[in-house]
C-alpha positions in Angstrom: 14.4 -2.2 -3.2 11.9 -3.5 -0.6 8.7 -1.9 -2.0 6.6 -3.1 1.0 8.9 -1.2 3.4 8.9 1.9 1.1 5.1 1.9 1.0 4.8 1.2 4.8 7.2 4.1 5.6 5.4 6.4 3.3 1.9 5.6 4.5 2.7 5.5 8.2 3.9 9.1 8.1 0.7 10.4 6.4 -1.2 12.3 9.1 -4.7 11.0 8.2 -3.5 7.4 7.9 -1.5 7.7 11.1 -4.5 9.2 12.9 -6.8 6.3 12.0 -4.4 3.3 11.8 -1.7 4.2 14.3 0.4 1.1 14.6 -2.1 -1.1 12.8 -0.4 -1.1 9.3 0.9 -4.6 8.7 2.5 -6.7 5.9 0.6 -9.7 4.5 -1.8 -10.1 7.4 -2.6 -8.7 10.8 -1.7 -10.7 14.0 -4.6 -12.2 15.8 -3.9 -10.0 18.8 -4.3 -6.8 16.7 -7.2 -4.5 17.8 -9.7 -5.1 15.0 -12.3 -2.8 16.6 -10.3 0.1 15.0 -9.2 0.7 11.4 -6.2 -1.3 10.1 -4.3 -1.7 6.9 -2.6 -4.7 5.2 0.1 -4.2 2.5 1.0 -7.2 0.4 2.5 -7.9 -3.0 0.2 -9.3 -5.7 3.2 -10.5 -7.8 7.0 -10.4 -7.7 8.7 -7.3 -9.1 9.6 -7.5 -12.8 12.5 -5.8 -14.5 11.2 -2.7 -16.3 14.2 -0.7 -17.4 17.8 -1.7 -18.3 21.0 0.2 -18.8 24.2 -1.5 -20.0 22.5 -4.9 -19.4 21.8 -4.0 -15.8 18.3 -3.6 -14.3 17.8 0.0 -13.2 14.1 -0.1 -12.4 11.5 -2.7 -11.5 7.7 -2.8 -12.0 5.9 -3.4 -8.7 2.3 -4.8 -8.2 0.9 -4.5 -4.7 -2.4 -4.5 -2.8 -3.4 -2.2 0.0 -6.5 -3.4 2.1 -8.2 -1.2 4.7 -10.8 -2.5 7.1 -12.9 -0.6 9.6 -16.2 -0.9 11.4 -17.4 2.4 9.9 -18.3 2.6 6.2 -16.7 5.9 5.2 -13.3 5.5 7.0 -11.7 3.0 4.6 -12.6 5.4 1.7 -11.0 8.3 3.5 -7.9 6.3 4.2 -7.7 4.9 0.7 -7.9 8.4 -0.8 -4.7 9.2 1.2 -3.1 5.9 0.1 -3.8 6.8 -3.5 -2.1 10.2 -3.1 0.9 8.8 -1.4 1.5 6.0 -3.9 0.9 8.2 -6.9 3.6 10.5 -5.6 6.1 7.7 -5.9 4.9 6.4 -9.3 2.4 3.7 -8.4 -1.0 4.0 -10.0 -4.3 2.5 -8.8 -5.7 -0.2 -11.0 -9.4 -1.2 -11.7 -11.2 -4.1 -10.0 -10.6 -3.5 -6.3 -12.8 -4.8 -3.5 -15.5 -2.8 -1.7 -17.5 -5.0 0.6 -19.1 -5.3 4.0 -18.3 -8.6 5.7 -21.2 -9.6 8.0 -19.1 -12.2 9.9 -16.5 -9.6 11.0 -18.9 -6.6 10.9 -16.2 -4.7 9.0 -16.1 -2.7 5.8 -13.2 -3.6 3.5 -11.7 -1.5 0.7 -8.9 -3.3 -1.1 -7.1 -1.6 -4.0 -4.3 -2.7 -6.3 -1.4 -0.4 -7.4 1.2 -0.9 -10.0 4.1 1.0 -11.4 7.7 1.8 -11.7 8.8 4.2 -8.9 11.5 6.0 -11.0 12.0 8.7 -8.4 12.9 6.1 -5.8 15.3 4.3 -8.1 17.0 7.7 -8.8 17.3 8.4 -5.1 18.7 4.9 -4.5 21.3 5.5 -7.2 22.4 8.8 -5.7 23.0 7.1 -2.3 25.3 4.5 -3.9 
């Protein structure tokens, strides 16, 4: 399972996130040509997935650890977007962890809200098995 693609697909269809970020949801980092005067989101792994559940010596579920960073020139927008991110990721079994980042970067004049999520998306593994 490509968790980054799963998360991207989930977040890019959320109406609030889509309204603010449009096509500015990227993996790992945004391209230098991206319009940074508008809100954007970066999705990246914090660590590799780890086997979390086995059946007959086969891995049937992995534990994922990702970070979602939102940047915007307005202070409240990253918070509003991250509230939607939390709802979407919680619905697939990823929970927000402590110790995120909530900063204003003077150099870029942007507010940054970065949060980490971890979990075993059992529902997705079950759906994946049904498709096989």
